[in-house]
C-alpha positions as CSV (number, residue, x, y, z in Angstrom):
1,X,0.1,0.1,0.1
2,X,1.4,3.5,-0.9
3,X,1.2,6.5,1.4
4,X,0.6,9.9,0.1
5,X,2.0,12.9,1.8
6,X,-0.6,15.0,3.8
7,X,0.5,17.9,1.6
8,X,-1.4,16.6,-1.1
9,X,-4.5,15.3,0.5
10,X,-6.7,18.4,0.0
11,X,-5.2,19.3,-3.2
12,X,-6.1,15.4,-4.5
13,X,-9.4,15.9,-3.3
14,X,-9.9,19.2,-5.2
15,X,-8.8,17.6,-8.4
16,X,-10.7,14.3,-8.2
17,X,-12.2,13.0,-11.4
18,X,-15.7,11.9,-12.1
19,X,-15.9,8.2,-11.2
20,X,-16.4,6.0,-14.3
21,X,-19.7,4.4,-15.3
22,X,-18.4,0.9,-13.8
23,X,-17.5,2.6,-10.4
24,X,-20.9,4.3,-10.3
25,X,-22.9,1.2,-11.2
26,X,-21.0,-1.1,-8.8
27,X,-21.7,1.5,-6.0
28,X,-25.1,1.7,-6.7
29,X,-25.4,-2.0,-6.4
30,X,-24.2,-1.5,-2.7
31,X,-26.3,1.7,-1.9
32,X,-23.3,4.0,-2.1
33,X,-23.4,7.4,-3.7
34,X,-19.6,7.6,-4.9
35,X,-19.9,11.5,-6.2
36,X,-21.7,12.4,-3.0
37,X,-19.1,10.5,-0.9
38,X,-16.2,12.3,-2.6
39,X,-17.7,15.8,-2.3
40,X,-18.3,14.9,1.4
41,X,-14.6,13.9,2.0
42,X,-13.5,17.2,0.5
43,X,-16.1,19.0,2.8
44,X,-14.7,17.3,5.7
45,X,-11.1,18.0,4.6
46,X,-12.2,21.6,4.4
47,X,-13.5,21.4,8.0
48,X,-10.6,19.7,9.5
49,X,-8.3,22.7,8.1
50,X,-10.9,25.1,9.7
51,X,-11.0,23.3,12.9
52,X,-6.9,23.2,12.8
53,X,-6.7,26.8,12.4
54,X,-9.2,27.6,15.2
55,X,-7.1,25.3,17.5
56,X,-3.8,26.9,16.5
57,X,-5.2,30.2,17.1
58,X,-6.2,29.7,20.6
59,X,-3.3,27.6,21.7
60,X,-0.7,28.9,24.1
61,X,2.7,29.4,22.4
62,X,4.4,27.3,25.3
63,X,1.9,24.5,24.4
64,X,4.0,21.7,22.6
65,X,0.9,20.8,20.6
66,X,1.2,24.2,18.8
67,X,4.2,22.9,16.7
68,X,2.2,19.8,15.6
69,X,-0.9,21.9,14.8
70,X,1.1,24.4,12.9
71,X,2.8,21.5,11.0
72,X,-0.3,19.8,10.0
73,X,-2.0,22.9,8.6
74,X,1.0,23.8,6.8
75,X,0.7,20.5,5.0
76,X,-2.7,21.0,3.9
77,X,-3.0,22.7,0.7
């Protein structure tokens, strides 16, 4: 299994292609809305970025978690 750096997660979700007819047909057979799920994933990625921004803005500069929050935020493009 390959790993994707977090720097590309939001960017990749923004640039996701429309699923093929076969993918849609297979997902419908299992009651899944592939296009809706992809859109929801992008929405959740933006929500994560917003939540982390709020956390970082209200985290004391002496808190060691601030570095981690800022590192994650910097990686979300």
